[in-house]
C-alpha positions as CSV (number, residue, x, y, z in Angstrom):
1,M,3.4,9.4,29.5
2,E,0.4,7.6,30.9
3,N,1.2,4.0,31.8
4,A,-0.2,1.4,29.5
5,V,-2.5,-1.3,30.8
6,P,-0.4,-4.5,31.1
7,T,-1.1,-6.9,28.3
8,R,-2.2,-10.4,29.2
9,E,0.4,-13.1,29.1
10,L,-0.1,-16.1,26.9
11,R,-0.3,-19.5,28.5
12,V,3.2,-20.7,27.8
13,P,3.3,-24.3,26.5
14,R,5.9,-26.5,28.1
15,T,6.8,-28.4,24.9
16,E,7.9,-27.4,21.4
17,R,4.9,-29.2,20.0
18,G,2.6,-27.1,22.3
19,R,4.3,-23.9,21.1
20,R,3.7,-24.9,17.5
21,T,0.1,-25.6,18.2
22,Q,-0.5,-22.4,20.0
23,R,1.3,-20.5,17.2
24,A,-0.9,-22.3,14.6
25,I,-4.1,-21.2,16.5
26,L,-2.9,-17.6,16.8
27,D,-2.0,-17.5,13.1
28,A,-5.4,-19.0,12.1
29,A,-7.2,-16.6,14.4
30,A,-5.4,-13.6,12.7
31,A,-6.5,-14.8,9.3
32,E,-10.0,-15.6,10.5
33,F,-10.6,-12.4,12.4
34,G,-8.9,-10.4,9.6
35,E,-11.3,-11.9,7.0
36,K,-14.6,-12.2,9.0
37,G,-14.2,-10.0,12.1
38,F,-14.6,-11.1,15.7
39,H,-18.3,-11.7,15.8
40,E,-18.6,-13.7,12.6
41,S,-15.6,-16.0,13.4
42,S,-16.0,-19.1,15.5
43,I,-13.6,-21.3,17.6
44,V,-14.6,-24.2,15.3
45,S,-13.6,-22.3,12.1
46,I,-10.3,-21.2,13.7
47,T,-9.3,-24.7,14.8
48,I,-10.2,-26.1,11.4
49,R,-8.0,-23.5,9.8
50,A,-5.2,-24.2,12.3
51,G,-5.5,-27.9,11.7
52,V,-5.9,-28.7,15.4
53,A,-8.5,-30.5,17.4
54,L,-11.2,-28.4,19.1
55,G,-10.2,-29.8,22.5
56,S,-6.7,-28.5,21.9
57,F,-8.0,-24.9,21.7
58,Y,-9.0,-24.9,25.4
59,T,-5.5,-26.0,26.4
60,Y,-4.3,-22.6,25.4
61,F,-7.3,-20.2,25.5
62,E,-10.3,-20.1,27.7
63,S,-12.7,-18.5,25.1
64,K,-12.8,-16.7,21.8
65,E,-12.6,-13.5,23.7
66,A,-9.4,-14.7,25.4
67,L,-7.9,-15.7,22.1
68,F,-8.7,-12.3,20.6
69,K,-7.1,-10.5,23.5
70,A,-4.0,-12.7,23.2
71,L,-3.9,-12.0,19.5
72,V,-3.9,-8.3,19.9
73,A,-1.0,-8.5,22.3
74,D,0.7,-11.0,20.0
75,M,0.4,-8.8,16.9
76,S,1.6,-5.7,18.8
77,G,4.6,-7.7,19.9
78,R,5.3,-9.0,16.4
79,V,5.3,-5.4,15.1
80,R,7.7,-4.4,17.8
81,D,9.9,-7.5,17.1
82,H,9.9,-6.8,13.3
83,V,11.0,-3.2,13.8
84,A,13.5,-3.6,16.6
85,P,16.3,-5.3,14.5
86,V,16.5,-2.5,12.0
87,L,16.9,0.1,14.7
88,A,20.2,-1.4,15.9
89,G,22.9,1.3,15.8
90,R,20.5,4.0,14.6
91,S,19.0,7.0,16.5
92,G,17.3,10.3,15.9
93,V,15.1,11.1,12.9
94,E,17.0,8.4,10.9
95,A,15.7,5.8,13.3
96,E,12.1,6.9,12.8
97,G,12.5,6.6,9.0
98,V,13.8,3.0,9.1
99,A,11.2,2.1,11.8
100,L,8.5,3.4,9.4
101,H,9.8,1.4,6.5
102,A,9.9,-1.7,8.6
103,F,6.3,-1.1,9.8
104,L,5.1,-0.5,6.3
105,D,6.7,-3.8,5.2
106,F,5.0,-5.6,8.1
107,A,1.6,-4.0,7.2
108,R,1.9,-5.2,3.6
109,A,2.5,-8.8,4.8
110,H,-0.1,-8.7,7.6
111,K,-3.0,-6.5,6.4
112,E,-5.3,-8.1,8.9
113,I,-3.6,-6.2,11.7
114,Y,-5.7,-3.1,10.8
115,R,-9.1,-4.8,11.1
116,I,-8.0,-6.7,14.3
117,I,-6.6,-3.6,16.1
118,D,-9.6,-1.5,15.0
119,E,-12.1,-4.1,16.3
120,A,-10.1,-4.4,19.6
121,E,-11.4,-1.0,20.6
122,F,-14.7,-2.6,21.2
123,V,-13.8,-6.3,21.8
124,A,-10.7,-5.8,24.0
125,P,-10.5,-2.1,24.9
126,D,-7.8,-2.5,27.5
127,D,-5.5,-4.3,25.0
128,W,-6.3,-1.8,22.3
129,R,-5.4,1.0,24.6
130,A,-2.2,-0.8,25.7
131,H,-1.2,-1.3,22.1
132,Y,-1.2,2.4,21.3
133,L,0.2,3.5,24.6
134,N,3.1,1.1,24.4
135,T,3.9,2.0,20.8
136,A,3.9,5.7,21.5
137,A,6.1,5.1,24.6
138,R,8.7,3.3,22.5
139,I,8.7,6.2,20.0
140,L,9.1,8.8,22.8
141,E,11.9,6.8,24.3
142,R,13.8,6.9,21.0
143,L,13.2,10.6,20.6
144,Q,14.4,11.3,24.1
145,A,17.5,9.4,23.5
146,A,18.1,11.3,20.3
147,R,17.6,14.6,22.1
148,A,20.1,13.6,24.8
149,Q,22.7,12.9,22.1
150,G,22.1,16.3,20.6
151,E,20.3,15.0,17.4
152,L,17.0,16.8,17.9
153,G,16.5,20.5,17.9
154,V,13.4,20.4,20.1
155,E,12.5,18.7,23.4
156,P,10.4,15.7,22.4
157,S,7.0,15.2,24.1
158,E,4.1,12.8,24.1
159,V,2.5,14.9,21.4
160,H,5.5,14.3,19.1
161,A,5.3,10.6,19.7
162,W,1.6,10.3,19.0
163,A,1.9,12.5,15.9
164,I,4.6,10.2,14.5
165,M,2.6,7.1,15.4
166,G,-0.5,8.6,13.8
167,M,1.4,9.3,10.6
168,N,2.8,5.8,10.6
169,V,-0.6,4.2,11.1
170,F,-2.2,6.1,8.2
171,L,0.8,5.6,5.9
172,G,0.5,1.9,6.6
173,L,-3.2,2.0,5.8
174,R,-2.6,3.8,2.5
175,F,0.6,2.2,1.3
176,G,0.4,-1.1,3.1
177,V,-3.2,-2.1,2.9
178,M,-4.9,-0.1,0.2
179,D,-2.2,0.0,-2.4
180,A,1.0,-2.1,-2.3
181,S,2.5,-0.7,-5.5
182,F,4.3,2.3,-4.0
183,D,8.0,2.2,-3.3
184,L,8.2,1.9,0.5
185,A,11.7,3.6,0.5
186,E,10.3,6.6,-1.2
187,V,7.3,6.8,1.2
188,S,9.6,6.5,4.2
189,A,11.9,9.1,2.8
190,Q,9.2,11.7,2.3
191,A,7.7,11.1,5.7
192,N,11.2,11.3,7.2
193,A,11.8,14.6,5.6
194,L,8.8,16.0,7.5
195,L,10.3,14.8,10.8
196,R,13.8,16.0,9.9
197,D,12.5,19.5,9.1
198,G,10.2,19.6,12.1
199,L,12.3,18.0,14.8
200,G,15.8,18.5,13.6
């Protein structure tokens, strides 16, 4: 699989207070960009929402663009970190089912991720590309491990990984963002049946 463009590292604060301030700015930015989009949001509105001084912003981010790029990497990492714990001890098609369920759960709680990632294609294209390349690479790695253990009936490829990711993205849009009334376990089970019959 093509290598992803490395994501930009956050400026790591040296103190716990600094880490809390940076986190507050990132969370405020997620809400602000999610509601208004990149171009209609401002550093002032983000710092007001975060409850921090305007000067503090520049301790952690050089510009609104730098904040947006950091936010894309941060949200991508948060999805990864939300899914990873449920994958412990699981492999094969079962792992993809629980990963989907965890992602749908995350999408319901963080609907803004869709607007932010979509806008990143134009505001931060390298980070947008890295988000998808890294996500697909993790899926392919899981599928390859399952194949090595004899749990898949086909040799997994990048096509399989992107197809699974595409399914997950649109299921998240439909049942995470558009309508949160559906039973996520049932959505995941139906999607997983497709994978089980196609890959098993």
